[in-house]
C-alpha angles and dihedrals in degrees: 000000000000121000117278114270116246131196116241125210098208107191112199128186106278130221121259118277113279105213092197092065113048094191104044100047118106130181119240113267136174121250122266137158128241116180121205126194112248122255114250094334099088114105093215100261113187096190107147092209090056091049091049090049090055094048093048096044095263119164123275109246092358117062095226129062118262118261118256093253095050119130126230091256091056088068089066110038093167096052121097101214092190095056108017122154119168092003110104135191133164139182115236129182123212107240121212116211106274124168135181120230091251093051094044090061091071123062132176125265119239101247093150113085117237105240101201137133093276092053091048092051091048092048091051092049096052113099126211091254091056092051090053090048091053092051092049090049089052091057093045091052090048089054093052091046088057093048095047092047089054090049091053091049091050092051091050093048093044092051098044094047095049095043091047092047094051092045093050091046091056091050092048091054091051092048089084131155095266109108095203094059100026095100111023101042097053090039093056091046091047091049092048096050095044092044093053093050092047088049091053092049094048091045091056092051100041100040102028110030122351092187089070091071119112127009095308092224095115090050093049090047090054093048092052088046090060104266119134099226108190116248094347096133101031123132089240089056090051094052092047090049096050098046094035095055089046091061097036092056094042089046093071098254115145094247135116133227094218099080094052088051089069090053091046092052091051092050092048091051093050093051098043095046095053098042093222142085124211090193093058093034086235127145117176093187090233129125095017089154089066098051099094119099093250095059093039091054092056093051091047090052089054091047091052090053089050090052092056090046091052092049100049106010087246112131094167091047089050093056091047091048092056090047098045101039109035125353114112091189132035136173139165095267092053090049092055094045093047092049091047091050092049092048092050090051093049093049095045093048091045091054093045097048094042093051093046095047092045089054088058094045114049091194092063120085118232090220094063111094109197104137105082095159146009089265119046119174096185127227113316134198106260099197120124136151125247096244090054090072087074089052090050089053089052089050089051091052092051089045089054090054092048090048092051090051091047093050093047093051094045094049090048089053091047091053089048090052092048091053104037106017101042098117119096093240092053092047089047094052099041097074090050091051092047091048093051092047091048091049094047094047096047094044091049091050090049090052088056094045126128117259115218136172115267111264124231116259112270100178135061105256092208093062101044118051126187115227093331100315126109093245126116121225091260091066087071090067091069098057120105090238091057090051093051113145091001134106132233117340094343122118133210111240095204091047088061088056103044108029103053124068117277091251090058091050091051092050090051092052092044095051107025108103095178118094116263121219102272099217090052090049092050091047092050094048094048095045093044094047093053096042093049089050091052095044099051106087101032119121099272132091103266135170123210103195100079096040089053091047091052093045092046091049089057090049091050092048089053091049092051093049089049089055089050089052088054091052097256116132110239130176104224100212092050092054091046089057092048090048090056091050091048095052093042091052092045094052105031100027093215119141121167100038094042091051092054094041092055092044091053093043093052094039090225121120094182089071091064097096098044092045092049093047091048093048094047093048091049091049094049094048093045092049089061089070108027144332131271120297095245091050091048091054090048091053091045090058091048091237112167097236118170118214124216096260134032118259121252089251090066092064089069096048138075130211091257090058096068106021122118112240145227095033118217106244135193130202114234090247107033128161121258089247091058091052093046093051091046092053094041098052101035134048100203118141093221142013134210118243115220135187128230090281092056093249118140114251101164148330137244132202125238093238090054091055091048091051091050089053092045092051092042090232093183088071093056111071091183089060132220126299133235091257090060090065096052110108107249101151144019117294111267124254101270098206092048092046094050091048091052094062106108122233092237089061096051095088094047115114119235117204108217097181097101092050112038126092105260097199106048120179110254135171136186124260091248096051111128109252092230088063091049089052094051092049091048094047100044096043096043093233129173097204142003121206117223114217137184127232090281091055091249117145113251099167148333134243119208133185092266092058091059094051099060101046096130092060092044091048090051091051092046091054090049091051091048093050090047091052092048091050091048093050091048091051091051 
């Protein structure tokens, strides 16, 4: 039989780095041969000479390396390239570590525990009583995270309601009977008040903390996924988020306060669990055992669940949201703690809102708790017919199409902003312009609205409350704002859409059984859809959940009235709810958590199946055109986010296809000068530790090396302790720290054996990339070292390598085709 076929890693000189393409550029390198054993095609040869040839860099089938002028076909003398079947060969290029500026901004979190001598000594010194104390402290901190998240939600709701109420009261006063001032005077006042509040919100974001812009959900997703997003859970970010969303909602922008609540809960959890604040330069010295990234991630997951619970009164939906959308690791203990945190938030916010609202309404008892979240849709009629499930599927398909259009338009606007509105002054002025345009458009539409007689109440006002008050939707017809530009007892249909808060509009659509004037409904849906698409992405804290729910409710109401026009009986509120689910699924592409959130918010379990079917259909249809909006924004920022499952392209790749090589290595006892040069001329987050034979025996993180240099560990024979490696302050300035190392210390040896990770994650060169991805994703790693059969490091795979597989696969195929064409020509 012929000799076993071996894969050859033929490394050719690469072209110069193309700075316009961050993924295709490669640094020039000299040629060298690396020979890999074949996968499943080796006949098990035990020839010692062949083994020695592999270990020493000998050549594949031939025992000697290929000459420098050898062709690709010369690597495989037994392969018929014209008619090859099971024989396999590929051209691979060794890839040096190259990063773009955008990608270099994001590093991985250290979810993997460092199993070194210091950790072992600490683990052996901890007594059973101390372990119990740590667990009790975890639950106490979880309780306070829930309470503080509820307090933040209450402050946001209290501020937005009062600001909105005073603003609307001023407009109602100016909407007097005088025809000459009936339009312009209230319009100017409305523009002025909304413009000032939008200006305050944008000023907080642009000049105080830019990370607070948007809903914050993509950033929290990335953090829970293992990405170190700069300043995403700082106290300064929390303050900017809370006060910024207060003014952006009250300023008339089509945004919600529910999305920022998730970000606020995550920031509260990060601050409470560590007992310190980098913003305030405050360190209490408490909870040092919870300051590693692993513990902090679990608390942030619980805080995110509490944020969802505060927004919708949905503690179960909050836990599922943290699990479905972000968490890279989950266990039973974290599930219990997250659910407990969400329940504490729901109860605390319910008590606070109920007591406050009862103080304003003397007819409401303070002992009745009926305000579990910032958004409460009230109890709905859950009856629907079997055949209507097919109609809900059709609504989901249309919602998926609308969501794909929404995402495409919004991403196009975001790219336009990144190119033309990237300066701080432009980002500062844009929210004010958008706010003024929104105000002018909505006020003009209201002035042209249709006046109709007030309908008779068709719902029981004691069962359906609007935004926490014991008022049915028909009480809104009697307000001066609803009667704008109308006479007598008539009401303006568009005023009922645009003047009240979004929660009030949603409650009207969810509980109003009477038919709404169709042209007004179409006008509201179209205008709202476009304005929400324009607004999301400007430099203000802005949620997307409630605007999409309101827009989807209008779409569902239209769909139901269309069915009525065709002679099909349709219950309007039910179709409004399904319309909200369809648009949410089409834009966000979430399924499980959204189903439970909407079930809890509507207090109706019978809607579970229709909501789930509608959401899944909308997601499937939308996925045919693009991905979810949050994922699109993550990709646009070049954040290395890892999905749940590997992509199909990974099934055709091996670890050696995407690894960075050569890997920067350190001996277990290097000199200080070696460490300084390594840190100065490379930006890796971790380095393999090798012995005198070049075999990997561990790994060490960059921040550990910096700490050893900062503490001058070579001068302390007794070594550092575990407490020295706990993060108690900001990372030092690397350049300044490396320059401060004295020349007399450069030759000093530094024993790394007590500090490096003794069980690093390694994989073979021939490991399928899909397996590498699953290991990386499930273990929360920041790098995997790729080794040969002799356990020598050949390369490293980081998170960023696993996020750009499609581009790498495309380049690999191009290289392979080029090699095949070259061999055919020769």
